[in-house]
C-alpha positions, 0 to 999 in steps of 0.5 A, spaced: 253 275 090 250 270 095 254 264 098 250 257 098 250 254 105 251 247 106 245 244 109 249 239 112 252 244 116 246 247 119 244 246 126 251 243 127 257 245 132 264 244 130 271 246 133 274 252 131 281 254 131 283 261 133 288 266 134 289 269 141 294 274 138 289 276 133 282 274 134 280 276 127 284 270 125 280 263 126 278 257 122 272 253 122 274 245 123 269 242 119 272 235 120 271 236 127 264 235 129 262 236 136 256 232 139 256 233 146 251 237 149 255 239 155 261 241 151 256 245 146 253 249 152 259 250 156 261 254 149 255 259 150 250 256 145 243 254 147 241 247 145 233 247 143 229 241 142 228 238 135 220 239 134 217 233 131 211 233 126 205 230 128 203 225 124 
């Protein structure tokens, strides 16, 4: 069964709580959106510029 992806979460960044004792245990905190590009890049993500369609 394929799960539906919430389009509001695509291309967005959220905080994650994880266990240092058991790294397989983690929790995405969907109520804690990260918008600071410096913080996002420091976490290892690459920010791509949005392309705007020409009118």
